[in-house]
ROFI-813325 format. One record per residue (C-alpha): z, y, x; residue in one letter. Coordinates in steps of 0.25 Angstrom, whole numbers, padded with zeros to 4 digits, always signed. Layout:
(site (Z,Y,X),"A")
...
//
This chain:
(site (+0000,+0000,+0002),"M")
(site (-0004,+0014,+0005),"K")
(site (-0001,+0027,-0002),"L")
(site (-0014,+0033,-0004),"N")
(site (-0025,+0035,-0015),"L")
(site (-0032,+0022,-0014),"Q")
(site (-0021,+0014,-0013),"D")
(site (-0014,+0017,-0026),"I")
(site (-0025,+0013,-0033),"Q")
(site (-0018,-0002,-0033),"N")
(site (-0007,+0004,-0043),"K")
(site (-0001,-0010,-0043),"D")
(site (+0001,-0011,-0030),"M")
(site (+0009,+0000,-0030),"W")
(site (+0015,-0001,-0044),"T")
(site (+0022,-0013,-0042),"E")
(site (+0029,-0009,-0031),"K")
(site (+0034,+0003,-0039),"G")
(site (+0025,+0015,-0034),"Y")
(site (+0023,+0024,-0048),"A")
(site (+0008,+0029,-0046),"L")
(site (+0000,+0042,-0051),"P")
(site (-0005,+0039,-0064),"S")
(site (-0016,+0051,-0065),"F")
(site (-0030,+0051,-0058),"D")
(site (-0028,+0055,-0045),"I")
(site (-0042,+0059,-0041),"E")
(site (-0044,+0066,-0054),"K")
(site (-0031,+0074,-0050),"M")
(site (-0036,+0078,-0037),"K")
(site (-0049,+0083,-0043),"K")
(site (-0044,+0092,-0053),"L")
(site (-0033,+0096,-0042),"S")
(site (-0043,+0102,-0032),"R")
(site (-0053,+0108,-0043),"E")
(site (-0042,+0115,-0051),"K")
(site (-0028,+0115,-0042),"P")
(site (-0015,+0119,-0052),"Q")
(site (-0005,+0116,-0041),"W")
(site (-0003,+0118,-0026),"V")
(site (+0010,+0116,-0017),"H")
(site (+0014,+0119,-0005),"F")
(site (+0024,+0109,+0004),"G")
(site (+0020,+0095,+0004),"A")
(site (+0035,+0091,+0006),"G")
(site (+0043,+0079,+0000),"N")
(site (+0049,+0089,-0012),"I")
(site (+0033,+0090,-0017),"F")
(site (+0029,+0076,-0017),"R")
(site (+0043,+0070,-0023),"A")
(site (+0044,+0081,-0034),"F")
(site (+0032,+0092,-0037),"I")
(site (+0021,+0081,-0034),"A")
(site (+0028,+0071,-0042),"V")
(site (+0028,+0081,-0055),"L")
(site (+0015,+0084,-0056),"Q")
(site (+0012,+0068,-0053),"Q")
(site (+0018,+0067,-0067),"R")
(site (+0012,+0076,-0074),"L")
(site (-0001,+0070,-0067),"L")
(site (+0004,+0056,-0071),"N")
(site (+0006,+0061,-0087),"E")
(site (-0006,+0067,-0088),"G")
(site (-0001,+0081,-0087),"K")
(site (-0007,+0085,-0075),"A")
(site (-0021,+0085,-0069),"E")
(site (-0020,+0091,-0055),"T")
(site (-0010,+0088,-0044),"G")
(site (-0003,+0097,-0033),"I")
(site (-0010,+0102,-0021),"I")
(site (+0000,+0103,-0010),"V")
(site (-0001,+0110,+0004),"C")
(site (+0008,+0109,+0015),"E")
(site (+0009,+0120,+0024),"T")
(site (+0021,+0118,+0032),"F")
(site (+0018,+0104,+0036),"D")
(site (+0004,+0099,+0037),"E")
(site (+0007,+0084,+0042),"E")
(site (+0013,+0084,+0028),"I")
(site (-0001,+0085,+0022),"I")
(site (-0007,+0074,+0031),"Q")
(site (+0003,+0065,+0034),"K")
(site (+0009,+0065,+0020),"A")
(site (+0000,+0068,+0010),"Y")
(site (-0016,+0066,+0015),"R")
(site (-0013,+0054,+0022),"A")
(site (-0009,+0047,+0009),"Y")
(site (-0019,+0053,-0001),"D")
(site (-0008,+0064,-0004),"N")
(site (-0002,+0054,-0013),"L")
(site (+0014,+0052,-0010),"A")
(site (+0025,+0043,-0014),"L")
(site (+0037,+0048,-0022),"A")
(site (+0049,+0040,-0020),"V")
(site (+0061,+0045,-0029),"T")
(site (+0075,+0040,-0025),"L")
(site (+0084,+0036,-0035),"K")
(site (+0099,+0035,-0033),"G")
(site (+0099,+0021,-0039),"S")
(site (+0090,+0016,-0027),"G")
(site (+0077,+0015,-0035),"E")
(site (+0066,+0021,-0027),"I")
(site (+0053,+0027,-0036),"Q")
(site (+0042,+0028,-0029),"K")
(site (+0028,+0037,-0035),"E")
(site (+0014,+0039,-0029),"V")
(site (+0011,+0054,-0031),"V")
(site (-0002,+0057,-0032),"A")
(site (-0001,+0072,-0037),"S")
(site (-0005,+0079,-0024),"L")
(site (-0020,+0082,-0026),"S")
(site (-0021,+0088,-0013),"E")
(site (-0013,+0091,+0001),"S")
(site (-0017,+0103,+0010),"L")
(site (-0013,+0110,+0022),"I")
(site (-0017,+0123,+0026),"P")
(site (-0024,+0118,+0040),"S")
(site (-0034,+0112,+0032),"E")
(site (-0034,+0115,+0017),"D")
(site (-0031,+0130,+0017),"Y")
(site (-0045,+0133,+0011),"A")
(site (-0043,+0123,+0000),"R")
(site (-0026,+0128,-0002),"M")
(site (-0034,+0142,-0004),"E")
(site (-0045,+0136,-0015),"E")
(site (-0032,+0130,-0022),"V")
(site (-0023,+0143,-0022),"L")
(site (-0037,+0149,-0028),"C")
(site (-0038,+0139,-0039),"A")
(site (-0035,+0147,-0052),"P")
(site (-0029,+0134,-0058),"S")
(site (-0019,+0133,-0047),"L")
(site (-0007,+0135,-0056),"Q")
(site (+0006,+0132,-0046),"I")
(site (+0009,+0133,-0031),"L")
(site (+0022,+0129,-0028),"S")
(site (+0028,+0126,-0015),"L")
(site (+0039,+0118,-0008),"T")
(site (+0039,+0123,+0007),"I")
(site (+0055,+0123,+0007),"T")
(site (+0063,+0136,+0006),"E")
(site (+0060,+0139,+0021),"K")
(site (+0045,+0139,+0019),"G")
(site (+0047,+0152,+0011),"Y")
(site (+0054,+0161,+0021),"A")
(site (+0048,+0170,+0029),"L")
(site (+0057,+0176,+0039),"K")
(site (+0068,+0172,+0049),"N")
(site (+0082,+0176,+0046),"D")
(site (+0080,+0188,+0056),"K")
(site (+0069,+0193,+0045),"G")
(site (+0057,+0188,+0055),"D")
(site (+0046,+0181,+0050),"Y")
(site (+0045,+0167,+0055),"F")
(site (+0034,+0163,+0065),"P")
(site (+0025,+0155,+0056),"W")
(site (+0026,+0166,+0045),"I")
(site (+0022,+0178,+0055),"K")
(site (+0007,+0174,+0057),"P")
(site (+0004,+0173,+0041),"D")
(site (+0009,+0187,+0041),"L")
(site (+0002,+0193,+0052),"E")
(site (-0011,+0185,+0050),"N")
(site (-0017,+0186,+0036),"F")
(site (-0032,+0183,+0040),"D")
(site (-0028,+0168,+0045),"K")
(site (-0023,+0159,+0037),"Q")
(site (-0007,+0156,+0034),"A")
(site (+0002,+0146,+0041),"V")
(site (+0014,+0149,+0033),"S")
(site (+0017,+0142,+0017),"T")
(site (+0020,+0156,+0013),"I")
(site (+0008,+0163,+0019),"G")
(site (-0002,+0152,+0014),"I")
(site (+0002,+0151,+0001),"I")
(site (+0001,+0167,+0000),"T")
(site (-0012,+0168,+0007),"K")
(site (-0016,+0156,-0005),"L")
(site (-0011,+0164,-0015),"L")
(site (-0020,+0178,-0009),"L")
(site (-0032,+0168,-0011),"A")
(site (-0028,+0165,-0024),"R")
(site (-0027,+0181,-0029),"Y")
(site (-0040,+0182,-0021),"N")
(site (-0046,+0172,-0030),"A")
(site (-0042,+0178,-0043),"G")
(site (-0029,+0179,-0043),"G")
(site (-0025,+0165,-0052),"A")
(site (-0010,+0165,-0057),"P")
(site (+0000,+0153,-0050),"L")
(site (+0013,+0150,-0050),"A")
(site (+0019,+0148,-0035),"L")
(site (+0030,+0139,-0038),"V")
(site (+0040,+0137,-0026),"S")
(site (+0047,+0124,-0028),"M")
(site (+0057,+0125,-0016),"D")
(site (+0072,+0123,-0018),"N")
(site (+0077,+0136,-0012),"C")
(site (+0081,+0147,-0023),"S")
(site (+0071,+0155,-0029),"H")
(site (+0061,+0149,-0022),"N")
(site (+0049,+0156,-0030),"G")
(site (+0055,+0169,-0026),"T")
(site (+0057,+0164,-0011),"L")
(site (+0040,+0161,-0012),"L")
(site (+0037,+0175,-0019),"K")
(site (+0044,+0181,-0009),"E")
(site (+0036,+0175,+0003),"A")
(site (+0023,+0175,-0002),"V")
(site (+0025,+0189,-0005),"L")
(site (+0030,+0194,+0009),"E")
(site (+0017,+0187,+0015),"Y")
(site (+0009,+0194,+0005),"A")
(site (+0017,+0207,+0007),"E")
(site (+0015,+0209,+0020),"L")
(site (+0001,+0204,+0021),"W")
(site (-0002,+0215,+0012),"K")
(site (+0006,+0225,+0020),"S")
(site (-0004,+0222,+0032),"K")
(site (-0014,+0223,+0022),"G")
(site (-0020,+0211,+0020),"Q")
(site (-0019,+0208,+0005),"L")
(site (-0018,+0217,-0006),"E")
(site (-0008,+0221,-0015),"Q")
(site (-0013,+0214,-0026),"E")
(site (-0011,+0200,-0020),"F")
(site (+0004,+0203,-0019),"I")
(site (+0001,+0207,-0035),"D")
(site (-0004,+0195,-0038),"Y")
(site (+0009,+0189,-0031),"L")
(site (+0019,+0198,-0039),"K")
(site (+0013,+0195,-0052),"N")
(site (+0021,+0184,-0060),"G")
(site (+0008,+0181,-0068),"E")
(site (+0000,+0178,-0056),"K")
(site (+0009,+0172,-0046),"I")
(site (+0023,+0166,-0049),"S")
(site (+0034,+0162,-0040),"F")
(site (+0041,+0152,-0048),"N")
(site (+0056,+0148,-0044),"W")
(site (+0061,+0133,-0046),"S")
(site (+0072,+0123,-0044),"M")
(site (+0067,+0112,-0037),"I")
(site (+0076,+0099,-0033),"D")
(site (+0073,+0087,-0028),"K")
(site (+0079,+0078,-0015),"I")
(site (+0068,+0074,-0006),"T")
(site (+0071,+0069,+0006),"P")
(site (+0063,+0065,+0018),"R")
(site (+0056,+0051,+0017),"P")
(site (+0066,+0041,+0017),"S")
(site (+0063,+0029,+0025),"E")
(site (+0070,+0020,+0015),"V")
(site (+0059,+0023,+0005),"V")
(site (+0049,+0022,+0016),"Q")
(site (+0054,+0007,+0018),"K")
(site (+0053,+0005,+0003),"Q")
(site (+0038,+0008,+0004),"F")
(site (+0036,-0001,+0017),"V")
(site (+0042,-0013,+0006),"Q")
(site (+0032,-0008,-0003),"D")
(site (+0020,-0011,+0006),"G")
(site (+0017,+0004,+0007),"L")
(site (+0012,+0008,+0020),"E")
(site (+0010,+0022,+0026),"G")
(site (+0023,+0027,+0021),"M")
(site (+0027,+0033,+0034),"D")
(site (+0036,+0046,+0037),"I")
(site (+0032,+0056,+0045),"I")
(site (+0038,+0068,+0053),"I")
(site (+0029,+0078,+0055),"T")
(site (+0028,+0087,+0067),"S")
(site (+0034,+0097,+0058),"K")
(site (+0046,+0088,+0055),"N")
(site (+0043,+0084,+0041),"T")
(site (+0045,+0070,+0036),"Y")
(site (+0033,+0066,+0028),"V")
(site (+0029,+0054,+0022),"S")
(site (+0019,+0050,+0010),"P")
(site (+0031,+0048,+0002),"F")
(site (+0041,+0057,-0002),"V")
(site (+0057,+0051,-0007),"N")
(site (+0066,+0059,-0016),"A")
(site (+0078,+0059,-0027),"E")
(site (+0074,+0058,-0041),"E")
(site (+0083,+0069,-0047),"S")
(site (+0073,+0082,-0046),"Q")
(site (+0072,+0094,-0053),"Y")
(site (+0061,+0106,-0053),"L")
(site (+0062,+0119,-0062),"A")
(site (+0051,+0131,-0060),"I")
(site (+0050,+0143,-0064),"E")
(site (+0041,+0144,-0076),"E")
(site (+0029,+0153,-0073),"H")
(site (+0016,+0148,-0068),"F")
(site (+0007,+0158,-0072),"P")
(site (-0005,+0149,-0071),"N")
(site (+0001,+0138,-0077),"G")
(site (+0008,+0125,-0073),"R")
(site (+0007,+0109,-0074),"P")
(site (+0019,+0104,-0085),"P")
(site (+0029,+0101,-0076),"L")
(site (+0038,+0102,-0085),"E")
(site (+0034,+0087,-0089),"D")
(site (+0038,+0082,-0076),"A")
(site (+0050,+0088,-0077),"G")
(site (+0049,+0102,-0070),"V")
(site (+0059,+0113,-0077),"L")
(site (+0053,+0127,-0080),"F")
(site (+0060,+0139,-0084),"S")
(site (+0061,+0154,-0080),"D")
(site (+0065,+0158,-0067),"K")
(site (+0080,+0162,-0070),"E")
(site (+0081,+0146,-0076),"T")
(site (+0076,+0141,-0062),"I")
(site (+0087,+0150,-0054),"D")
(site (+0098,+0144,-0064),"K")
(site (+0093,+0130,-0060),"I")
(site (+0092,+0132,-0046),"E")
(site (+0106,+0138,-0045),"K")
(site (+0112,+0128,-0054),"M")
(site (+0107,+0117,-0043),"K")
(site (+0110,+0125,-0032),"V")
(site (+0124,+0133,-0036),"C")
(site (+0129,+0120,-0044),"T")
(site (+0123,+0109,-0046),"C")
(site (+0117,+0103,-0033),"L")
(site (+0118,+0111,-0020),"N")
(site (+0133,+0114,-0019),"P")
(site (+0135,+0098,-0021),"L")
(site (+0127,+0096,-0011),"H")
(site (+0131,+0105,-0001),"T")
(site (+0146,+0098,-0004),"V")
(site (+0140,+0086,-0001),"L")
(site (+0134,+0091,+0012),"A")
(site (+0147,+0098,+0017),"V")
(site (+0155,+0087,+0014),"F")
(site (+0145,+0076,+0017),"G")
(site (+0147,+0081,+0034),"C")
(site (+0161,+0082,+0033),"L")
(site (+0164,+0068,+0026),"L")
(site (+0153,+0062,+0034),"G")
(site (+0142,+0058,+0026),"Y")
(site (+0126,+0057,+0028),"D")
(site (+0123,+0057,+0014),"S")
(site (+0123,+0064,+0002),"I")
(site (+0124,+0052,-0007),"S")
(site (+0134,+0045,+0001),"A")
(site (+0142,+0057,-0002),"E")
(site (+0141,+0055,-0015),"M")
(site (+0148,+0041,-0015),"K")
(site (+0160,+0050,-0009),"D")
(site (+0169,+0052,-0023),"P")
(site (+0174,+0064,-0016),"L")
(site (+0162,+0071,-0012),"L")
(site (+0156,+0067,-0026),"K")
(site (+0168,+0073,-0032),"G")
(site (+0166,+0086,-0025),"F")
(site (+0153,+0089,-0031),"I")
(site (+0155,+0086,-0043),"E")
(site (+0167,+0094,-0044),"K")
(site (+0160,+0106,-0037),"L")
(site (+0147,+0103,-0046),"G")
(site (+0155,+0100,-0060),"Y")
(site (+0168,+0106,-0057),"T")
(site (+0165,+0120,-0051),"E")
(site (+0149,+0122,-0053),"G")
(site (+0146,+0118,-0067),"M")
(site (+0154,+0130,-0073),"P")
(site (+0146,+0139,-0067),"V")
(site (+0133,+0132,-0065),"V")
(site (+0119,+0139,-0069),"V")
(site (+0113,+0134,-0082),"D")
(site (+0099,+0135,-0081),"P")
(site (+0099,+0129,-0096),"G")
(site (+0085,+0120,-0093),"I")
(site (+0092,+0112,-0082),"M")
(site (+0108,+0105,-0084),"N")
(site (+0117,+0108,-0073),"A")
(site (+0127,+0096,-0075),"K")
(site (+0115,+0086,-0076),"D")
(site (+0110,+0092,-0062),"F")
(site (+0122,+0092,-0056),"I")
(site (+0125,+0076,-0062),"R")
(site (+0111,+0074,-0056),"D")
(site (+0115,+0079,-0042),"S")
(site (+0128,+0072,-0041),"I")
(site (+0124,+0057,-0048),"E")
(site (+0110,+0056,-0045),"V")
(site (+0105,+0065,-0032),"R")
(site (+0116,+0066,-0022),"F")
(site (+0121,+0051,-0023),"P")
(site (+0105,+0046,-0021),"N")
(site (+0107,+0038,-0008),"P")
(site (+0092,+0040,-0007),"F")
(site (+0092,+0054,-0005),"V")
(site (+0095,+0053,+0008),"P")
(site (+0101,+0067,+0009),"D")
(site (+0113,+0071,+0020),"T")
(site (+0125,+0081,+0018),"P")
(site (+0121,+0086,+0032),"Q")
(site (+0107,+0089,+0027),"R")
(site (+0113,+0096,+0015),"I")
(site (+0124,+0103,+0023),"A")
(site (+0113,+0110,+0029),"T")
(site (+0114,+0128,+0028),"D")
(site (+0127,+0126,+0019),"T")
(site (+0132,+0139,+0022),"S")
(site (+0119,+0146,+0016),"K")
(site (+0121,+0136,+0003),"K")
(site (+0136,+0139,+0001),"I")
(site (+0134,+0153,-0006),"S")
(site (+0123,+0148,-0016),"V")
(site (+0129,+0135,-0020),"R")
(site (+0144,+0138,-0021),"F")
(site (+0143,+0152,-0021),"G")
(site (+0136,+0154,-0033),"E")
(site (+0145,+0144,-0042),"T")
(site (+0158,+0153,-0036),"M")
(site (+0149,+0166,-0039),"K")
(site (+0146,+0160,-0054),"A")
(site (+0162,+0158,-0056),"Y")
(site (+0163,+0173,-0052),"I")
(site (+0152,+0177,-0060),"G")
(site (+0162,+0171,-0072),"K")
(site (+0174,+0179,-0068),"G")
(site (+0180,+0170,-0058),"K")
(site (+0186,+0179,-0046),"S")
(site (+0195,+0167,-0043),"D")
(site (+0187,+0155,-0039),"L")
(site (+0200,+0149,-0034),"S")
(site (+0198,+0138,-0045),"F")
(site (+0185,+0132,-0038),"L")
(site (+0189,+0119,-0028),"T")
(site (+0174,+0113,-0024),"Y")
(site (+0168,+0123,-0021),"I")
(site (+0179,+0129,-0010),"P")
(site (+0180,+0114,-0007),"L")
(site (+0166,+0114,-0002),"F")
(site (+0168,+0126,+0005),"M")
(site (+0180,+0122,+0014),"A")
(site (+0172,+0111,+0015),"G")
(site (+0160,+0117,+0022),"W")
(site (+0170,+0123,+0029),"L")
(site (+0175,+0111,+0035),"R")
(site (+0162,+0107,+0037),"Y")
(site (+0157,+0118,+0046),"L")
(site (+0168,+0111,+0057),"M")
(site (+0158,+0101,+0058),"A")
(site (+0169,+0090,+0058),"V")
(site (+0168,+0081,+0047),"D")
(site (+0182,+0074,+0039),"D")
(site (+0183,+0064,+0050),"L")
(site (+0184,+0075,+0062),"G")
(site (+0170,+0071,+0067),"Q")
(site (+0162,+0083,+0070),"A")
(site (+0148,+0083,+0063),"F")
(site (+0135,+0093,+0066),"E")
(site (+0133,+0104,+0054),"L")
(site (+0121,+0106,+0048),"S")
(site (+0113,+0117,+0050),"P")
(site (+0117,+0131,+0044),"D")
(site (+0115,+0144,+0048),"P")
(site (+0127,+0149,+0048),"N")
(site (+0134,+0139,+0055),"L")
(site (+0137,+0148,+0067),"D")
(site (+0143,+0157,+0056),"M")
(site (+0153,+0149,+0049),"V")
(site (+0156,+0138,+0058),"K")
(site (+0166,+0148,+0067),"P")
(site (+0175,+0150,+0054),"F")
(site (+0179,+0135,+0055),"V")
(site (+0177,+0133,+0069),"A")
(site (+0192,+0135,+0072),"P")
(site (+0197,+0123,+0062),"F")
(site (+0198,+0108,+0066),"S")
(site (+0203,+0097,+0057),"L")
(site (+0219,+0099,+0057),"G")
(site (+0217,+0114,+0060),"S")
(site (+0228,+0124,+0055),"T")
(site (+0221,+0136,+0056),"L")
(site (+0222,+0147,+0046),"S")
(site (+0209,+0143,+0038),"V")
(site (+0207,+0158,+0033),"H")
(site (+0209,+0165,+0044),"D")
(site (+0197,+0157,+0049),"H")
(site (+0187,+0155,+0037),"V")
(site (+0189,+0168,+0029),"E")
(site (+0178,+0175,+0035),"G")
(site (+0167,+0163,+0030),"L")
(site (+0174,+0161,+0017),"L")
(site (+0173,+0176,+0012),"K")
(site (+0157,+0174,+0017),"N")
(site (+0152,+0180,+0005),"T")
(site (+0136,+0174,+0011),"E")
(site (+0141,+0160,+0014),"I")
(site (+0148,+0157,+0000),"F")
(site (+0144,+0167,-0010),"G")
(site (+0157,+0174,-0012),"I")
(site (+0169,+0178,-0002),"D")
(site (+0178,+0166,-0006),"L")
(site (+0192,+0173,-0003),"Y")
(site (+0185,+0183,-0015),"K")
(site (+0187,+0174,-0025),"Y")
(site (+0199,+0165,-0021),"H")
(site (+0190,+0152,-0015),"L")
(site (+0194,+0156,+0001),"G")
(site (+0208,+0151,+0000),"E")
(site (+0204,+0139,-0006),"K")
(site (+0192,+0137,+0005),"V")
(site (+0202,+0137,+0017),"E")
(site (+0211,+0128,+0010),"N")
(site (+0201,+0118,+0007),"F")
(site (+0196,+0118,+0022),"F")
(site (+0211,+0118,+0026),"Q")
(site (+0213,+0106,+0020),"E")
(site (+0198,+0099,+0025),"M")
(site (+0202,+0101,+0040),"I")
(site (+0217,+0095,+0038),"A")
(site (+0211,+0084,+0047),"G")
(site (+0202,+0073,+0046),"P")
(site (+0199,+0067,+0032),"G")
(site (+0202,+0081,+0028),"A")
(site (+0191,+0083,+0020),"I")
(site (+0191,+0070,+0012),"E")
(site (+0207,+0072,+0009),"K")
(site (+0202,+0086,+0003),"T")
(site (+0192,+0082,-0005),"L")
(site (+0201,+0072,-0011),"K")
(site (+0212,+0082,-0015),"K")
(site (+0200,+0090,-0021),"Y")
(site (+0191,+0081,-0030),"I")
(site (+0197,+0067,-0032),"L")
//
């Protein structure tokens, strides 16, 4: 068995091995997609093939769509060459269920795969097509950044800004040039939909595109009318979305399953840009996608594939529900305490009644009373799915060490917004909270880089480590130093915590929890037992 268009014609061979096959006419889909493209996507990574491409496949299977998705990769062209074209643009989407069941589907909704070095003219042809309805992106949050922390343009951005007459090389530069081509070809409407997992993603995209356009205009290289086109919501929309689906690197466990099935060529390749690619993608079963309903040139009926559509305000509420209450804060607790208690997988932590109890009390007891309710999605169902289905799934190999990355940049949103919500309800004394300050004390204890057994471990990357570590540097296990004298400056930091913890009577509580956690080896577990069981 090989993953290509010819081999999947032998349907019985595939279905007997448990592979779901596309039920639509693939060649007809490709022909229609080439003649009248409707959807182009930038970013050929795992979440695109495991989630977005599968949504369109569902519509194709049900006869609710006729065209597929044209995918463009502008960062790592090897992905297209080694994981797409070598397999006739087919993909294997593998769903990893917590029960141990593996669902396998051959995805054929990708009509073309394009790279700028070879296919720029075709990319321009697609963007100029009046039939095009959606340009979507999964390029990661970093893909929208144009400048470093000092305000200087990144080296890969400068050439595009300085050499308008040359083909752009950055993703946003390429997209802006292609939008200019669309404008010059008649200015048909188009929805730009960022599907990256970052706050107000559509605004990030809009700001990046406009920055390119404004700079080029300032140099006399394009007209104000093009910028007016970009800013006209009836012509170009920059939709917000909330996306959530864990799609880890290709798993060797899954790869072995293919070998047992007799499927050849399922290699896991590391590109020269250190991207892990394969013709297969593995992901968890749970998935969420909500998109702002603003498509000036129409859209496919993706609601029939489970996508939620609403206004910008509702999409914002869904994201806040997830980020501030139902998922991200719980993940951060598991990350920090997983490192402290010697765990190397999130799923293993969920077998520990202390850690599971911690996130249950954090979410249900302290988060739910002030959770942002989006109306079209149930917060209790979302958090229950996180705790009972997603985190315990042993087939999603996520580590607390990875999740602990950049924790100092996450606390103000993942915990600070909940505290602010209580303050907004008139609570000036937050000392009734237990699990939020317990986490914060745990983070201080984490910064000591010594686990609960007294063994040193390596802290995960965080841009603020050099600033925050000195606050806990004087402490060791069994230390009797004054906690207040050393950590007060940190706990007052509103950029880290969102609020001055002392102003709302939480600073002292964090200090006391931290003092208990540094009493000696085993003190963290003892402290958790005291407040959770």
